[in-house]
N, C-alpha and C positions, 0 to 999 in steps of 0.2 A: 600464636602466627608461627608459622614454620622456623625453624632455627636459621636456616639459612640466611633469611630476612634480617636479622642481627647486623650483621653483614653491608647488605645496603644500608640499612641507618647508622653505621658508624662510617659508611662513605659521604651520606650525606653533610654530617656535621662536619667532619675534614675539609670537603669541596664547598659548604657556605664560611668557611674563614677563611681559606685558598679567597675566593670569591669578595671578601667582606661585603656583601650584598649582593642581588639579583632577581629575577621575575619567570612566570608562563605563559600556557594559554589561558592560565584564569585571569592572568591580566592584560588581557586583551583591549585595554584603554591607551588613552592615546596622550600626545605631549603638548604642551603649548610653549614656544619660546620667542625671544625678542632680546632685544638690546634698546634701551632708554637714555636717551641724549638732549643736552639743554640747545635749544634752537639756534641761540645762537654763537656759542661757544665753539658749538661742537663737541666738546664734554661728556664723556659719560658720566649719567648722576649716579648717583650709589645709593641707595636708600629709597628707592624710589616704589610706592605700593600700586601692586598688580592685582586685581579683581576678580574672579571670574565671574559675571552675571549671567545669568536665565534670560530668554528673550524676553519677559515682562518685565525687568529689570530687577527682580529680585536676587539675593545673593545665592549662590553656587555653593556658598560655605569651603572654595578654595580660593589658591593666588599662592603669591610669591612675593619678594624684594630683591631689587635689583640689587648686584653687587657692585662691588668697586670699578669693576668695568662696564658697569651698565647692563651684563648680561641679566636676564631671568631665565629660568626653567621650570615649568609646572609638570609635572610628574602623574599618572592616573587618570586623564580626565577620561569619564566617561564619554561617551561617541555621542554625540548632539551638536545642536545647536547652540550658540551662545553670542554674549556680548563681554567684550573685554575693558575694563576701566582701569586707565594708568593716571595716581596723581603724587604730586610731591610736593609736600611741604602746603602753606596757606596763597604762597604769593606767587604759585604757577598752575596755571589751566587745567582743571583735567582734561584728560581724551579717553574719550570713547568710541571702540572699533567695535561696529555692530558685525552683524551676519557673518558672525564665523564660526565655522565649522570645523568639527574634530571628528576624524576618523580614529577605529580602534587600528593598532599597533601604527601610528602614523604620528608624523609632528605637524603641528600647524607652526608656519614663524610670522613672525607680526612684521618681522624685517626692522626695522631702525625706526625707532615710534620717537618723535621729537616733541618736549615740553617748551610750550613758551611762559612767561612771565602773561598772567592776567590782568586785563585793562579794568575786570570789575570784578570784586569777592562773586563765586559760585560759577565764573564762565567756564563753558565747558565744548572741548571742539570735538563734533563726534566725523568720524569717521567710518564709509562703511568697504567692508571687507568685501561681501558678493559672493554670490557663485558665479567661478571662471573657469575657464581651465586653467590646470597647471602643470608642472613637471611635477610628477609627483616621485621625486628623488630617494626615500628613503624606503622606496617600496622595488625589493628586488626580484620580485615574482609576478606571476597573472595574477591577481586580485581583483574578484568583482565585491562592490561595494553596494550597499542601497539604503538609504535611509526609510524611516517611517513615513516622512513626507510624500517620497518618490512611491512606496510600496502602496499605499491609500490611493494613489490615478492608477496604478498599472489593472487590467481587466484578469485576475490570478485570486481565486479564494481561498488560496492555503499555501502552504509552506513547497509544499509539492509542487506547485505549478509556477511559483515562481523561480524553482530550481529549474522547470521544465524551458523559461525563454530566457534561459543563457545560455549563448554559444560553446559548447563546446560540450555541452550536457545531453546525452541520448536520452531518449527513453523508447524502451522496446520491451512489449508485455508488461508492462506497468513498472520495472525497472530502472533505477536510474544509473544511469554511467557516464561516468566522468574521462573525457580523452580517452576512449576507446578501455579502458578499466573495466572488470568486474563489476556485476552491482554491486556487492558488500566490501568493496575499497574505501569507504569514505568515511569517516569520521565524525559525527555529529555534538553538537557544542551548546547548549544553552544554560545561559549565565555560568559557565564552566562547569557543567558537567554536563557528561556524557551519556547520551541518552539510547545509544546502538544498541539492540539485542543483540549479544555478544556469542550466543546459542546457537540462531537461526539465522541470523547475520539479514542482512537489508538493506535498502537503499532509498527509504524514502522517506516521508515525515508524515507522519500522514495522511490520511484521505484515501491514498491508492494500496496502503500497504499497512499494514498491523505492527512491523516491528520494530520502530522507531514512533516516539512519543514527539506534539506537536504542539504550537502554542499559537492562539489566533492572534491574524495577522495584525489586528486594532493595538496587539500586544507587543509588536515588534518594535525597538528602537534601533535597530541596525541587523541587516543581513550581509554577512562575508562568506565568498566562494572564493575558495584560493583552490587553482586548477593547476599550477606550477608546482616545483621546489615549496617547502613549507621547513618552519624552522626547527630547531629538534625538540621543541616546547607541546607540537603536536607530535601522536605515535597512535602504533598498532592502526596505522591507516598508512595507503601505497597513493590511491590515486587523488583525494582530496580530503577539503576540510569544509566544514559547514559551520560555520560560529555563528550565533544569536544572539543577541544583547536585548533584552526588555528593558518596558519602560519604569521606571519608578518614580514613587509620589512625589510631590513637593509638599515643603513643610507652611508654605504661605498661602494655598490658596486649594482650595477643593475642586474637583475640575469631574466632570459627569459624560460620557459618551456611549450611546445607544444607537443600533442599526438593526436595520433589518431588511432583508432581500428575500423576493418570492419569483418564481415563475410562473406560478399558477393564477391565471386572470381570468375572467368572466368573458374574457372576448375566446370560441373554438380557434378562431385565425392564428390568437398567439402560443393558444392551450397546445396544438399542434408542437411545439418547439420547446413544449414544458419538459422535465425530466422530473415532475414535484417534489421540486426543493423547497426547502424554507434555511434562512441564514441567518441566527440572531447573535450579537457580540454589544455585551455590557460590561464598562468600563468603569469604577468608579476609585478614583485616588484622593489624598489631603493630608493634612496635618491629621497624624495617629490620636485619636481621641481617648483611648484609653490610658495607655502609658503614662501620662501627664499625670495620671492621678493616682497610679500605681506606686509610681518609683519616688517620687517624693514622700510614697507615706511610709513606703517599705525600705527602701535603699536610702533618702534623704537623697536624692538626685531628679536633679529640674531638667527635665525633654525638653520642656516647652519650646517651641522652635527646631526640635533635636531632630524627630520622630514624625514618618509620613509611609503612609501605607500607598499600594497599587493592587486592585484587586477587580479580575478578569474574569467572565462566566462568557462562553461560545457554543453555541450549538447547530451544529450542521444536520440536515436531514434531507436524503433526497435517494431518489430510486435509481440515476445515473439514465446512461441511453441505453441500458441495457434492462430495462426493467420487465423480471417476468411478467407481472400482469398484462404488461402489453405486446408479452409473447405470446403468452399462452391464454388457454379459452376462457369465456364465462364461465364454464361449471370448472375449472381449475381453479382460479383465482386465489392466491394465497393472501393468509389472515394474518395480520400482524400486529404486534401488543401496544399496547400504551405505556409511557412514559410520565411521570407524575413531575412537573416543571413549576413548581411555584402555586403549587395548589391546581393546578393544572394538566388535565390529560393531553396529553399531545400524541397522537398516535405517531408509531416508529415508521419509519420506508425501510427499503432493501440496505440501506447504509447510514448509521446513525452516528456520529461522532460529537463527544461533549469533551470541553476543556476548559478547568477552571486554575486557576492561579491566586496567590494573597502571599504578597511581600512588603515585608516590613523595613524600612532604612532608618537607621539611627547612626546620629553620627553625634557622641558622647561629647567629640572637640574638634577642632576644625582638620585633626592629627590622624582622626581613629574613625574609622565608617563599618558600621556592621550594617548585615543584610541577613534576613530570615527571611526563606522563601518555600512554600508549597505548591508544587505544581501537580492536575493529577488532568489524566486524558480516560475517557472510555468511549469503546467503538462496540458497537453491535453491528452482524450485520450477517446476510443472507454472502455466500459468495459470487452473487450476480453480478453486482458492480468491480471486482477485483479479478475474479476465477470463473468466471460467469460458468455452472458445470449444465448446459447446454440441454443434455440430456435430462437435464431434470425438465425440460421446460413444462409439460403435462403433469407436473408432480412437484409442482415449489416448493409445496407444505414439509417434504419431507428430504429437500436439499439441504446440506449440510451448515449448520448456523454456527459464527464465531463469536462470540466473549471476549475481547480485549482488553484488560484495563493496567494501567501505568502510573505508578505515583512517583515523583521525589522529593525529598526535602534538602534542603543544604541551610547550612549556617555557616558564612564567612564573613570573615575579618580583614581589611585596607589599613594596615597602619603605616603610616609617614615618619619614617626615624631621621630624618634630616633632610634639607631641602634637595638631598639626590638622591634619595636611598628609599625605598618602601619595601615591604612585604606585604603577601597577602595568604592567609589560611585559609582551610574550607574543607569540612566535613560534611559531605553527604551521602543520602540512603536510596537508593533506587530499587524499585522493587516494580515488578512485568509479572503480570499471569494472563496468559492465553489459554482458552478453554475452547476446541471445534469439537461440535456436536453434531450429528444425525437430526435432522429437524424433526420435529413434534407436532403435527396440527393442533397438536391440545394444549402444549406451551411454544408458541412462537415465537418469543425473546430467548429462553435457552435451550431449546433442543433436549435433547431424548440421551437420557445415558445409560451405557450400556446393561445395568441390569433389568432393564423395564423389557428388553428384547428377549424373544422365546432364542432358546436353541435350534439352530438349524436344525438337531435330530428330535426335536420336537414337531416340525412344520407338519400340516398336514395339506393335503391336496388332492382334487377331487376328477373325474372327469363329466364334462360338462356336455352330455349327451342329449339332449335337447334345444341347446346353443342359446340359453337364457340368461348365461354370461352370471349364474349363481347356481347353487350349492343347492336341488332340492331333495327332501326329502320324502319318503314313501308315502303313498296315497293312505288316507286314514281306513281301517278296518275293524272288525271284530273277530277279537282270538277268540272261533272256538274252542280248538285244545290246548287248554290253557297248560294244562299240564305237560305238554312235549314245548312248550316256549318258555316254560320256568326250567326244565331240562338243559336247555340251549343257553340259557342264561339272560335270557331275554324275550320279548316278542316277537312270535315268528309268523309267516303270515303261511296257511296251508292252501296249495292251489288246487286246482278240481280235478277230481279221480275218475275214470268214463270207468274204473273197474268195479270202483264201490259205487259210483253213482253221484258221490260225495261233489257238489256243487261249489265246492271253493268256499274260503271266509269271505264274507260277506264284507265290499269294501264301497268306497263314495269315490266315483269316475272322475275324477277332476277335469279328467282331458277327452272323457268320450270318446275315447277311444276303444269302449267295451273289453279291456284286459287292465291287470293289477298291475300298478307300476311301482315298483319299491326305490328305496333310495339309489341316489347316484352312486356309482362307485368312489370308492376315497379309499387315503389311508387313512387309519385310524392308531393312533399314536400313543396315544392314553389309553386306548381298550374302553370306551365307553359308549360305544356302539352308533356312534354319532358324529358327524365332520363337524370340527370345532374352527368357525371361521377367523378367534382369534389367535388360532396355530396357525394360521395361515402363512405359506414364505412367503419374505418379504422385498426378497433379492428380485431386482428390474429383472438378469435376465431370465429366471425362470417364470417371471409374470408377462414377460415380452411378448404377449400371442395374438394371433388376431384377433381381430373385433368380430364378436359374434354375430350371426345376415341369420335371416329365415332365406333356406335354400330354394327357389327353383320357386313359382308362383301357387299358391294354394287351394287343394281341393276340398269346395265347402261342402262335396258329398251331395245326397237326394235327400230330400223332405221327406216324411213319413209322417202317422197317426199313429200319437204316444198315446195309448189307451190308458197306462199306469202310470203316466207321467213322470216317470225318472230321468226322462232326457237321454234316454238309451235304446239302444233297437232292438226289440224284443220279438223274435221269427216266433215263436209259440202266442204273442202276445196281443204285440203293434200291429196295423195294418199297411200292406203298403202295396199302391193299386199300378198296375200296371195293362195298359187297354189303350185304343186307337180310339181317343176320348180325350176333351178336355180336361179330364181331371185327375190324368194321366201325369204317375209320378217317376215312371222310369225312363229319365231323360235319356237314356243315350240304350234305351230298348234291348236289352239283355235279359230282362225276363229274374232280375234279380236286387236286389238293395245294394244302393255303392254308398258305402259312408265317408266319411274325411277323410280313410284313412286308405280304402281299398285306390289303388291304382288308378291313376287318370285315363279314361276314354271319349272319344269325342261326343259332344253332348252333356257333358257332367261339368255343372258351374265350376267356375272359379275364379280368385282374385288375382286381377292382370295386373301386377306388381309394379311392371316397370312400362306398359300403358301402349304395349306394340301387337295387342289384337289378338297374340299366338300364345298357346300356351309353352309356359318353360318349365320343362321337367327339372326337381332336382340332378345336379350334377357331382354329387358324391360329399357336399360340400365341404370341398379343396377350394376352389375358387371363387371367389365372386361376381357374380354377375351385375353390371348396371342396371339399378332401378330394384334391386333385393333391399329390403330394409334392413339395417343393421343397428345395434344397442353404439352408439357414440360414448364409447367410454371417458375420453378427454375431450368432449365437447366442442370439435377442434371442424366440426362439419364436414370432415373427409371420412372415408373408411379407412382404416389403419390396417392394415394384412396382418401385420407382425413382426419381429425383428427388422423396428424400424430405425432404433437407433434408441427412440425415446423412452423414458422410464411409465410404466403403465401408472396412474396415479393413487396414489398410495403406497408404492412400494417405494426399492432403493437399489441403487445399482450395488449388483456384487462385483465389479471389477473394473474403477476408471481409467485404467493402465496399467502397464507393466510394470508399473513401481508403488504402486498403493493399492490396497484394497478398502472399496466401501460395502457399507456405512462403517466409516470410522470415528474413531473417540480419539481425541491429544490434550493435553494439560500439562503444557511447558511451563517454566518460570524460571525468573531470572531474579535473584536480590545481591545487592550490592553496593557495598559499606566503603565509600572511598576516604583518602587521606589525602590532602595535597597541601603544598606548602612552597611558596614560592618568593623568590628574593630579588629586586632588581637595584641597579646602582647606577648613576653616570659619575663616572669617574675620568673626568678631563674629557678625552674625546672616544670614553670608550663604556658602550651603555653595557652593564653587564648582568648578566643573569644566568639563576642556575632552580633547580628544581626539584622534586621528589612527588611521586605518584604511588599508593601504594591500595589495591584493590582487594578488598577480600570478598570473594565472591563464593555463591551457594547457588548450584543449577540444578534443576528438576525435572525430570524428562518422563508420562506415562504417554507413549501413542500404541493404541491398539488399532489394529487392524482386521474388519470384518472380525465383530464385534458379537455377529449371532454365533459364531464358532467355537468351540469347545477350548481353551488352550491347553497343548499336550507338551508343552517346550519347556526350557529349563526355569524354575519357579524363581519369578523377583519378587515376591511381598510387598507389590505396590498394589497401588486401587485398582480394582474390577479384575483378583488374579487368575480368576478361571475363562476371563474374555479373550479371543481373539485368535487369528491365523497367524499373526507375528505379533509381538510385542517389544516397545522398546521404552524401555525402563529402566530410571538409576538414580541415582540422587550424587554428585561432585560438589567438592566446597577447591579449587586451585587459587593460588596467590599469584594476580598480575599485579607489574610494578614498574616504574623507570625512575632514571635520574637521567639530568639534562645540564647541559653548561652552553651560555651564548654568552657570543659580546659581538657589538654593534660597533665597529669601530667606523670614526668619522675621519679619514686621513687627507686634509684639502678637499678637494670636491667629492674622492672617491668614498661611498657609504660599500662598508665592508658587512655583512654578517655570517658570522663561524660559528658553527654550532657541533655540539656530538652529543650522541643520546646512548642512554645502555636502557634494555629491553631486558627483563627476566619474568619468567615466567615457574613459579614452582608448582610441578604439579601435585592432583588432588589424588589421596588417601583412600583404600581400600580396592585399587587396581589390581593387588595381589589376586584376590580372590577372582576376579572375574578372568583373569589368568588362569588359575587355579578347576576354574567352570566350564571354560569354553578350550581347554587344552591347547593352550597355548604353546606350550612346550619349554625353552630355552626363553622365551620373549620374554624379555624383562621392562617393569615400565623404567624410562627417563625421570629423575629428580627433577631437574631443572633444565628450561632451556633458556639462552640469555644471545643475545646479540647487540654489537655498538653501532651504531651509523654514524657517518660523518655527513657534514649537510654546509654546504657554503653559498652564497649569494652573493652578486655586488650591481652594484648601480653606479653609472658614471654619466654624472650632465659633463656634456664637451661642450652646453652655452647655458644661459639663460632658457633656451626655448628646446632642446636639445636633450635627450639620455638614451645611455645604452644600460643593456641590465643583461645580465648570463646569473643563471645558478646549477648544481649540481648537488646530487646527495644520492645516497642512500636508505632505502624507507623500507622498513619490517613489518610484518601482520600478521597477527597469529589466525589461522586458519578457523571458521566457525568451530565454535568448541562442544558442536554436536559428531563434529569431522572426528573431534576425538576419541568421543565417549559414544557414540550411535549401535547400540546391539539389536539385534533382529533375533530373539530369543525363543523359534516357532522350534528349530532343532539345534542340534550341538553345531551343525554345519551354518547355519544360519541361510537368512535368506537378502537376497540383495546385495548391498554394498554394505560392510558395516563398520566398526571406527575403530582408528589406530592411534591409540593414545601417546604413542611415539612419534607422532606427526611434528614436524619443523614449522615455523613460520615461513609465511613468502616474502620473497623479496622483488621489489621494481628499482631499478636502479634511474632516476630521470635528468634529465638535460634542458637545458629550457635557454635559449638566446632572443634578445629581443631590442628594438627600439623604441622612441616615444617622442614624440614630433608634436612641438605646440604651434599650431597653423595660424594661428592669430588668440584674442585675448578671450574665445569662446571656442573655437573649434581645435580639437588634439586630433593624432592619428596616432596608432599604436600598432608595428606589426612583429608578431613573436613567431618562433620557430619551432618545436620541442620533440622529443624520441624518449622513449618510455620504454624498457628490457624489462621483460618481466621473467621468473626464476621462480619454481618451487611451487606452483600452482598445484591444486589437488586436484589428483584424479583414482580412479579406482585400476588396482593392479591383482591378479590373483595370486596369494600366495600360498604356500604348503603345509598345513601343521599335520603330523600325525597322518590319518587314512585318507586326509580330506584335504577339497581345495576351499580357502578360502575368500570373497572380493572385499579388499577391506583399501581406505584410503591412503595414497601416499603424495611425495612432495612429487610427483613425476612431470608437472607438463609447464609449459614455457611460450613466450606470445613477444610481441614487441607492437606499438603503436611511433607512428610519425605524420608529422601535418603540420602545418601553422595559418596562425589567424591573423585580420586585419580588420583593425576598426577605426572607424571615424565616428568619432562624437560631438555635439553639439554641447554645451553647456552655460546656464546663466544666459543673455543677452532676454530681450523681446519679444514674448507672446512664445517664441517657440524653440524648443528643446527635442533630444533625443539622439539615436546611435544608427547606426549600420556596422553589422560586423559578418562576418565570412570565416568559416573555417574550412579548409580540406584536410582530413586526416583519413590513414589507411591504418585499421586493428587486425594484425593477424595472428595468430593462435594455432596451436595445436587442438583446442577444444574449443568450444563456448561452456562447457558444463561440466561439473566437478562430477557427471553420474555418468558421460557420453561413453566411454570404455564400456563400462558396465551393460546401457544398450545396444551397443554395438556388439558387442559379446552373445546381449537375448537373442537378438537379429541376425548370429549368422554373420555380421559383418567385419571385416581386416578392419585389425584396429589402427587408428591412423597415427603416425609419426612425421607427418608432413605439416608445413603453416597454410593456412585459408582462411581467408576474409571471417572473421568473428561473426557471430550473427547480428550483434549491435552496428558492425561496423556502415559506419556514415559518412560516405567520401562528401561529399557538399553539404555544409549547412549555412542560411542566411536568416541573420535575425535585424530587422527594418522596426524602430520603438520609435515614434513619433507621437510627440507632447506639445499640446497648444494651450496654454494657459494665460487668460486675461485675468489680472488681478482685479481686488475690489477696487471701484472707484475709476478705474481707467479704463474709456469707450471708446475701442477704435473705428476706424470708419474702414467699409468696404463697401466700397462700388456707390459711395457718397453716404452709404446710408448708417447710422450711431448705434456699434451692437453693442448688446447687454453686457455688465461688466460682472464679475468672480464667478465664472464659469471655466471648466478644464477638460478638456478631448483627449482620450490617449488609443491610440491605433500601437497593433502590434502584428506585423507578419513574420511570419516563419516558415522557410521550403527548406525541403532535406531530401537528398536523394534518395532510392529507394536505397528499402536492407538488403542482404542475398539471401537467399532461401536455395535448398538442394533439390534439387529435379530427380524423381523416381527413376528407377529401370523402366516403367512402363510410361514415361513424359513424351507429349507428341511431339515429332518430330526431332528426335534426340535417339540415335540407334542405340537399340536394345541392349547391344555386347560391349556398353563403354561399364565400367567399374563406378562402383557406387563414390569410391573415393575421389575419383577423378571429376565426378558432377558433385563435391560436396560444395555446399555455395557459391558455383559457379553463375547463378540468375540470380534479379534484380526483382524487387517490387515495384511499382510506379513510384515516382517521387513522389510526397505530398506536401499540400501547401494549404496556411488557413492564416485566417485576420481574427482579430478579438477586438474588439471595441468596447472604452467605456467614456460615458458623460456623467461629469460631474455641475450641476447649478446651485448655486450659495446666497442664501439669504440670511438676512438678520432681521427677526421678530420677536420683542419684546424680552429684548438683553437674550435671548436666545438663539443660535448658529443651526441653521437648517441648510440640509443639501440634501436635493433631490439628484437618484443616478439610475441611468441608463445602463444594461450592460448587455454584451450580445458578443458571446463566443461562435468562431467559424460565421463571421458575418454571414460569409457566399455560401453557407451549409457542402462547402466542397465532404463528398465520398473518399475521405483517403483509407489506402488499402494498409490494413496494418499487420495481415496474414493471408496464408492460403494454406490449404488444406488443415487448417485446425493445430500448425506446428508450423517448424521449419523446414520440413518436408515436403513435397507435392508432387503428386500424381498428373496435376493439371497443369498449376499457374493461377487459377481461376479461383474466386471466392466462394464458390455454392455449387460446384461438383468436383469428387475425384472419381468417377466414374470413366472407364476407357473402353476400346475396344481395339482387338489388333487387326488395320487395313491389311487382309492379302494381297493385294496388290501393290502399293508399294514397301510393304514392309515395315512399315510406322505405326505408333496406336495414335488414335483420335478419342477427341475427348466427346462423351455423352452428358446427356442432360445427369442435373444431379439428384438424389435424392434430399427430404425436408431438412433432413436432419446433420447436411453436409453445408446446405444454407444458413453458417452460422455467423447472428452478428458480432460476433468477437471478432471476424475479420475487417471490421471498420472501427476505427475512428469516432470519436463522440462529432453528431451532426451539432447544427446550429441549436444552441439556446439561448434564447431571451429571458433575461430578470429585470426587474425594474425596484429599488429600494430608496429608504431615506434614514437620514440617520441626524441626530439632534445632540449638538455639545452647547455644554455650560459648565 
């Protein structure tokens, strides 16, 4: 541990003593509170027993006893559905409150519960709380909570899709943005463990991004999204918080759940909308079967009824809507590996995701709860589903392949010290390894390591003289003068010599042209006197050549009488008949034999390749004419003239863009061991909290670009040290942590959340060696960075049916740590943008004000306004060190977001539930990317200092969620017809206005004299709209519950535009062309038809997809 960290530990001990008790983001559980009174006398009852039960009536093993004022408070209740049983002695009837829903970070209030004397022993009064709209008076911010019951009804397949259907969340280029923030400004927490990749950053939970771990949706107990201000227990994030609580097993009953979905059907009509997808999830939970034997035997501790487990396995395989094999030709189909699952070999798809979880929950007593939890996620995919390398359309076998594995292990303890105080401690270990390799047709699962490539200075190339698309060796010959050949170092053909009368070495005339044809010219790198295909140049730019074709019609030549039967016309031996007679062989009457290689003259036979009845002479093999046969290298049925932007089959892109060279290899890893301790206590009207977190972090990066190039830069002693035109390789060990304090005060009707956070970052060692190697002069690494952030939130119920809320806070986040340590070790000055180990935290100041109104017992309306200011965002700046300039990351950018949200929701009631959300927002900033300055400098553009709409700015968003539920045993009437029971139907409609894009200087209809800066993000894509649908029908057979499901995404198959121009700048604003020409009359550019490579399928969002499935529960 860093020496300076000792101060933090001492600080925490002192603050813990000051509070006497407290908590954190770990303890994202809820509370149950109320008061018990005697029905007749209206006097409080002291000593009433309050028990929390599960929905099936079994004990949740938590509870409380009312105090002298009849009040009770139960802390640390996991989110979920419960019953509450309240009893007092033998003379009073019990009261059972059903359908109680507890949310994280919230308090469920029973109100006043009155107990009456029972007329008969065992009387129980049953009260149903039910799901109804309520004023959430303890919430001081915008927060979305979705429980397990609601998740299973939504047409979503993973956590990322659950995020996408929330208003305030925008998705651009596969990245999640919350209220206009950058994609990496959100923290993701699963069961108290942060699962964000802090090295490279990201915004997704699985499925469309490899940087964050996820879990199967059927494992989720509660999903929480905080869009507004959040308390000091959450840190290293500025835009939002995503927190997930997973399910736990029951100590009373074993439960089993399995579900399977597919979009592959026997019907071609339905398969039209198939993405070749299969999704399976399996859950098993119940009383733990082994600890009951182990503990009593070795520890003398009886765990019967105190230990449970929850196990989950999920598999999701899909080709996505960007399947290479749908877009490629039959000749270039990609072959996938297989994965062994429970003894079965399951074929891979373009995108393969596996999630596993095993959780043990042990309650040694009613005051102590232990959780041992392991989660794993493994992803294997081509870039096709995430970042389609469209140029690899006809060479998918060589496209980059990713293997991404994440594991977490955690041990947590929750200990109640008194009825008002508990603490939570957690030790967790997070381990992530991401490996990206060039594709390998012979190892499709894992790709090709750099050391399997030949260096580019070993590559051999040849001249294809006869246009047959292969290298041709010389014709076989008999070496008469062996001595001369030996002297020259190998067989040497000796040509005819008219002076000596030597007829030349005898040879086999394979093409019948009468002359010896030697080997086609080639570059012999290894001096073995022959062309080696294994050393062929593998980069796409050098091999994106025209397909070979037959140039002109083929002359067949005149016939002759082959006297020596050698297939070659020999004037001295063979006969050629020329006469004005039927036997004439001189077809053009020139009195000489014309063979296949003779110039064409009228009368000679030929093969009419294009069928036009006219002989078409060769045109020099420069331009292919219609009808001329060609070698269809990529099998697409079209002649490709070369330089079409697509990689030739079996080769690789040599330069993907201006910031990355392919083929590339990257292996990076994050290992993080975390210690958390949180303490919570209810002291009168103050709910006090404090906590400490320490992250011992190890970062590893080895990024090699252009693996076929010999490395000639600064040695880094990492894997494959002799490879790459640039290398980014390092190992770093920073220490990250925080301390926070919080107080939730209930002052009359006013709820105030006041908190303070202290973040610290201790720099890794080893940076002085970097400073010396890269000649950074006087630049010294800062040993520590730290920030203090105050936050506050208020909720004020102005009546039982309305409240106002407000929050304000400062939020700090470390930039992605690769921005600190990135090196480009090709030469001393580096290439591109390099890291800056003295980067500071980025800062966001957030304001939010809103009102919540209860329109009826089922309808609630919420109106919220927000304003965010960003400071110190990362971009690049050129700094001079000694004799060279260095483009490095600095905290230089800024931005702001403002807007409002309106929500109308219906909770509970009969049959229909749902919500209508609308958001208006404006997201402005100096830049949308941390490398925008570098790219502008590379293009020769002026560096921007103004604010423009950000790439993900979406002004208007509408989401409508309609759920129709008919419970078991209920048969409503529709138009006089009795409807079936036990089914659910869900619709989600999402509308979003178009994202901005930048018209180029040749954009049609705009003056070419306008500058780039004035055009930046000045135009908008068309708006997008999408309806998703899910239907479920449940039935029970042989004491097992079955559910049939129909699932349709993008119900109306709307073509939503995602991009134009393959990025955020376009020449035309169209999805299929970037070609323009200048109209000399108008002085404006006009669009032309595009090339096939410009018709990029990434420019459109997902089309219609139909899935069916079944689930079984018992």
